[in-house]
C-alpha positions as CSV (number, residue, x, y, z in Angstrom):
1,X,97.3,77.3,94.1
2,X,98.8,77.5,97.5
3,X,102.0,75.5,96.1
4,X,102.3,77.4,93.1
5,X,102.3,80.8,95.1
6,X,104.7,79.3,97.7
7,X,107.3,78.3,95.0
8,X,106.9,82.0,93.6
9,X,107.8,83.5,97.0
10,X,110.8,81.5,97.6
11,X,112.0,82.4,94.1
12,X,111.2,86.1,94.7
13,X,113.0,85.7,98.1
14,X,116.0,84.6,96.6
15,X,116.0,87.5,94.5
16,X,115.1,90.1,96.5
17,X,116.4,88.8,100.0
18,X,113.9,90.6,101.9
19,X,113.8,91.1,105.9
20,X,110.7,89.2,107.2
21,X,109.4,88.3,110.7
22,X,108.0,84.9,111.5
23,X,106.6,83.0,114.4
24,X,106.5,79.2,114.9
25,X,104.5,77.7,118.0
26,X,105.0,74.6,120.1
27,X,101.9,73.5,121.0
28,X,101.7,71.1,124.2
29,X,98.9,68.9,124.1
30,X,96.4,70.4,127.2
31,X,95.9,66.8,128.6
32,X,99.0,65.3,128.3
33,X,102.6,67.5,128.3
34,X,104.6,64.7,126.4
35,X,102.8,65.6,123.0
36,X,102.9,68.2,120.8
37,X,101.3,69.3,117.5
38,X,103.2,69.1,114.2
39,X,101.9,70.0,110.9
40,X,102.8,69.9,107.1
41,X,102.0,73.1,105.3
42,X,100.2,72.6,102.0
43,X,102.1,75.5,100.5
44,X,105.8,74.2,101.5
45,X,107.6,71.1,100.9
46,X,105.0,68.6,101.3
47,X,107.2,66.2,102.9
48,X,108.8,68.5,105.7
49,X,107.0,68.4,109.0
50,X,107.3,71.7,111.2
51,X,105.3,73.9,113.7
52,X,102.4,75.8,113.1
53,X,102.8,79.6,112.2
54,X,103.6,82.1,109.8
55,X,104.4,85.7,109.3
56,X,103.8,88.8,111.0
57,X,104.5,92.5,111.0
58,X,106.5,93.7,114.2
59,X,104.6,97.0,114.1
60,X,101.2,95.8,114.0
61,X,101.3,92.9,116.4
62,X,103.8,91.2,118.8
63,X,105.1,87.7,118.3
64,X,102.9,86.1,120.8
65,X,99.8,87.9,119.1
66,X,100.9,86.6,116.0
67,X,101.6,83.0,117.3
68,X,98.0,83.0,118.8
69,X,96.6,84.4,115.5
70,X,98.3,81.6,113.4
71,X,97.3,78.8,115.6
72,X,93.6,79.9,115.2
73,X,93.7,80.4,111.4
74,X,95.6,77.5,110.7
75,X,94.1,74.9,113.2
76,X,91.1,76.6,114.9
77,X,92.5,76.6,118.0
78,X,92.6,78.9,120.9
79,X,95.7,79.1,123.4
80,X,95.5,79.3,127.2
81,X,96.9,82.5,128.0
82,X,99.7,84.3,126.6
83,X,102.1,82.0,124.6
84,X,105.9,81.8,126.1
85,X,108.8,82.8,124.3
86,X,111.3,80.1,123.8
87,X,114.2,81.4,121.5
88,X,114.7,84.0,118.7
89,X,116.8,83.0,115.6
90,X,117.7,84.6,112.5
91,X,118.1,82.3,109.4
92,X,118.4,82.4,105.7
93,X,117.2,79.2,104.9
94,X,114.4,80.2,102.2
95,X,116.8,82.8,100.7
96,X,115.4,85.8,102.9
97,X,116.6,87.3,106.2
98,X,113.8,85.9,108.4
99,X,113.8,86.7,112.2
100,X,111.9,83.6,113.5
101,X,110.4,83.6,117.1
102,X,109.9,80.3,118.7
103,X,107.0,80.3,121.3
104,X,105.2,77.8,123.1
105,X,101.6,77.5,124.1
106,X,98.9,75.2,125.1
107,X,95.6,74.9,123.5
108,X,92.3,74.9,125.2
109,X,91.3,71.8,123.4
110,X,93.2,69.1,121.6
111,X,90.6,68.9,118.8
112,X,91.5,70.8,116.0
113,X,90.2,71.6,112.4
114,X,92.9,72.0,109.5
115,X,92.6,75.1,107.4
116,X,93.6,74.7,103.5
117,X,97.2,76.1,104.6
118,X,97.6,72.6,106.7
119,X,97.8,69.6,104.3
120,X,98.4,67.3,107.6
121,X,98.5,67.7,111.2
122,X,98.9,65.2,114.0
123,X,99.8,65.1,117.9
124,X,103.2,63.3,118.4
125,X,104.8,62.0,121.6
126,X,107.8,64.2,122.4
127,X,108.8,64.6,125.9
128,X,110.4,67.9,126.7
129,X,112.1,66.5,129.8
130,X,114.5,64.3,127.3
131,X,116.0,67.6,126.4
132,X,119.5,67.2,127.5
133,X,121.0,69.6,129.6
134,X,122.8,72.4,127.4
135,X,121.3,71.1,124.2
136,X,119.5,73.9,122.2
137,X,115.8,73.7,121.7
138,X,116.2,74.2,118.3
139,X,118.4,71.1,118.1
140,X,115.9,69.2,120.0
141,X,113.0,70.3,117.6
142,X,114.9,69.3,114.7
143,X,115.5,65.6,116.0
144,X,111.7,65.3,117.5
145,X,110.1,66.3,114.3
146,X,112.6,64.4,112.3
147,X,111.6,61.3,114.5
148,X,108.2,61.8,115.1
149,X,106.5,61.5,111.6
150,X,107.7,57.8,110.9
151,X,106.3,56.7,114.1
152,X,103.2,58.9,114.8
153,X,101.7,58.3,118.3
154,X,98.3,56.4,116.5
155,X,96.2,56.8,119.3
156,X,96.5,60.8,119.0
157,X,97.0,61.2,115.1
158,X,94.2,63.5,113.7
159,X,91.9,62.4,111.3
160,X,91.3,63.9,108.0
161,X,89.2,66.6,109.2
162,X,91.6,67.3,112.1
163,X,89.8,65.8,115.2
164,X,91.8,63.5,117.3
165,X,90.8,59.8,116.9
């Protein structure tokens, strides 16, 4: 059902081209800063890995509030403190004018519980210190997400119920 609604939304976006606002959260493992959490959303391309997040309305909440809310809704995780703003980008990738805010946060626990929106989630090893000087965060994330799913850190892969092994 979520996939059908997602596909219908993407078709509508291509026709109407609305302005939308979204957040994505780079979640750093609370016990190992060299690991982050990646997800596959059930309503989107099931082969594509990404970061948890979703839409928000700027008049109703800040990107930081939206990021914390999305992490709680999708993964049952609370974040420690206020998420840190990393970057804001504008994209038309999905046929809409989307202002996307990238945040970083550390959850209070590594154990997550996937909502129906999340097909799969896993902690993967991606050392932020490997970011070369001058390289953009979005380029680093693209590289890390492309490389990570093929070689997950098996000791930190979430189980079917989302709890770490």
